[in-house]
C-alpha angles and dihedrals in degrees: 000000000000110000095176112118118239090218131027114217119205130176111219143162107282126187107224125164115247115212108200108199112223099165120027097223108136096193094048094045091049092049093049092050091047089054091050092052092046092052096047110016094163090057104036105023107114089351118163111248132190118208116224115194093175092108093062127087090233138010113262124250118266094252092052093046091049091050089053091051091051091047094051091048090052088051090059107262132104118232105211107169149354124250111245115251120132139356087263089058090051092051090048091052090054092049091050094044093238128130127236116244109244094210092061091041091061091051094050094046091051090052091049092051092050090052093057110096113241121241116262113265117259117261114273114257119252112269115262121236114270115268129213093232123060116235118239115265113256116252116266113267114251117254115268106256090210089065094049114107112263117225115234124245117251128203115193100178131062119282103228131207111290094021123118129197123194125190107197117209092347146065124280123223120192115192093190141035128312103213129216110281093024124115131208120190132183136173085217131032128316124226118190117185093186136042120315111211101146131052128304121192117183127181089030093172094048104281102153093186093062118113140197122224125184137167097220119024121210097129121167087209139353124194137179121193090342097310111116145185127196126215093255088063094053119094115249089237090069098048113107091012132115105260145168124219125205142159121252122175091340091307126114111238124195125189136170118254116237 
């Protein structure tokens, strides 16, 4: 009997665009996406997109959601899933035949748990009579590992086209070149001591204070906490220069380093 699997399934870190719907206007959303694809076809053409209805007061009807899917496909992108939010979102995903993205599901569930009020603490026990001998002091509690500083991830070789690096809960330092078609992602900041020709996404989990630094800037796309800018939107005076990228009032800022 042949026990070898015909296909090997692995779960990895995948960079997928998240479209958070703020105004449920199908025509306007389709037009905006069409403009994005027209401006950067190599980045957004046939790009996988997740729809996030968490910014709306209620989940749209099936017909409206289907019209949005059709509009986004006509604009040149491929809606592949819904971002997990509420039981209504889950029902909508089933009606549309789309999955829920597990990464967003974990974030929403954590937020829901934090919103639940905790139970009142039990009443303190009555004090015991004083004893002649002093009890031994309890051992010191171990340090919380979550508060310990996390070392950054370092990449010493080139990041080639088609490769993706992800630094979870830390900064990412690349000592070489990030080639065109490559992608580097970090929950913290990104430092590139070579040329940046691919994509760099800092603050991947929403850290708006994260920054991107590189020695030679030719990036296809840079993003911080979900806000992005493509190369066509960058002034010619900054291309090929050493720059830093940061987020200010929800706008990507890029400036040359002295």
